[in-house]
N, C-alpha and C positions, 0 to 999 in steps of 0.2 A: 402100683409099682413096688416090687419087693426090694429089699436091701441088696440082694445079689444083682438085680437089674441096675440099680444105682451105681454100684461098684463097677460093673461091666461098662456102664456108660462113661465113667471117669477114666477107665483104662483104654478106651478106644478113641480114635480121632474122628473127624467129621465124616470120613469115608467108611467107618465101621471097622477099620483095621486096628489091631492092637497097637496102642501107643508105645513107642520104645523109650526106655529110660535114657536120660541124657548121658552122653559118653563121659567117662571120668576125665578130669582135667589132666592134661599131659604137660610135661615140662616143655619149656620153650624149645622150638625146633633146633636152635643152635646148640643146645645142650644134649639133645637126643642123638648122640653120635653112634655110628656103627662100631662094633667091637674092634675092628681093625684100626679105625681112626683114633680110638682111645689110647693106642700105644705109641702114637707119634709124639716124640719129645718136642717141647716148646720151651722157650726161655721166659720165665716170669721174673720181672724186675720191679723194684720199688724205687721210684725216682724222688730223691730228696728235694731237688731244685736245680736251678741253673744260675750261672753268673756270666755276664759278658765282660771280658777283660781284654786289654790290649796285649800284644805280644811282649811289649816292654814290661807290663805288670806280671805276665806269666814268667818271664825270664828272672824276675826278682823274687819269686816265691822261694821260701826257705822253710825248714821245720819251724813250727810255731807261727807261721803266717796265717792270717785269717782272711778268708774271702767270703763276703756276704752273699748269700743266695737270695733268690726271688721268692722264697717260700717263708711264710710267717712261722715262727716257732709254735709247735702244737697243732698246726693245721694238718688236715689229712693229706697224705702223700699220694702221688699218682702211681697207680698200678698199671703195668704194661705187660703184654704178651707179644714177644717178637717185635717190640717197638711200637705196638698199637695200644693206645689207652683203652683199658677195659673197666676201670673203676678207681676207687679210692681206698686206702688202707692206712693203718698206723703200725708203728714198730712196737713189738712186745718182746719179752724174754721168755724163751721156752727151754727150760733146763739150762744148759751152758751156752745156748745159741740165741741169736736174734731170730725173730720170726715176724710174720705180719698178720694182723687181724683185719679181715675184709670188712670195710664199713659200707661200701656200696658197689654194686656191679652195674655198669651202664649197659651191658648186653654183650654177648659174645657173638659177634658177627664173623663167622669163620672165613667168609670171602675177604674181609679186610685184613685178616691176619697174614695172608700170603702176599699182600701188596707191599 
């Protein structure tokens, strides 16, 4: 058996047809958006935390009041698109503005964003 026969044997499957190369990896389907959908505006927010207070406490808030939130200082913050959690991020400074640095993306399920 010649070298070319060995190479041909490696390139064919059990039926004798040429084996096809594996398809290149594609991004997750949720990120593979048609061009028209890429232009739809959404609201990306970074949620610092929550506090549950009474109306009495709310009415007593003044400048310099402190309300403790349920998020630990330094913990990653919740990133949302149109109110749906999509990951975690941290606040950074970009020039003269605040920005966010994405730490993790849980997945962009487009069906859940409209709900």
